[in-house]
C-alpha positions in Angstrom: 9.4 11.3 20.4 6.4 9.2 21.7 6.0 7.4 18.4 10.0 6.6 18.1 9.5 4.8 21.4 6.6 3.0 20.7 8.1 1.7 17.2 11.5 0.7 19.5 9.8 -1.4 21.9 6.9 -3.1 19.4 11.0 -3.5 17.4 12.1 -5.0 20.8 9.2 -7.0 21.9 8.3 -8.8 18.2 11.7 -8.9 17.1 12.8 -7.9 13.3 10.7 -10.3 11.4 7.7 -9.0 12.6 9.0 -5.5 12.1 10.3 -6.3 8.3 6.5 -8.4 7.7 4.8 -5.1 8.8 7.4 -3.0 6.7 6.2 -5.1 3.5 2.9 -4.9 4.0 2.8 -1.0 4.4 4.9 -1.0 0.9 2.3 -3.0 -0.8 -0.5 -1.1 0.2 1.4 1.9 -0.6 1.8 0.9 -4.2 -1.9 -0.5 -4.6 -2.7 3.3 -3.6 -0.7 4.9 -5.9 -1.6 2.3 -8.9 -3.2 4.5 -11.4 -7.2 2.8 -11.5 -8.7 1.7 -14.4 -12.4 2.4 -14.6 -15.0 1.2 -17.3 -15.3 4.4 -19.3 -11.5 4.0 -20.7 -12.7 0.4 -22.2 -16.1 2.7 -23.4 -14.2 5.0 -25.4 -12.2 2.4 -27.8 -15.3 1.0 -29.0 -16.0 4.2 -31.3 -18.5 6.8 -31.2 -21.7 5.4 -31.2 -20.8 2.6 -29.0 
């Protein structure tokens, strides 16, 4: 319940535009975190057995 109260207080003080900006930034960070990472090893495999 305390988290809900804090979020409500922040929303009332900062306004909905600030809350939307925070939610958007969190969504971008989550998407970047979930994106598969590319490593140099994948490209190395495509060159062939002897490099």
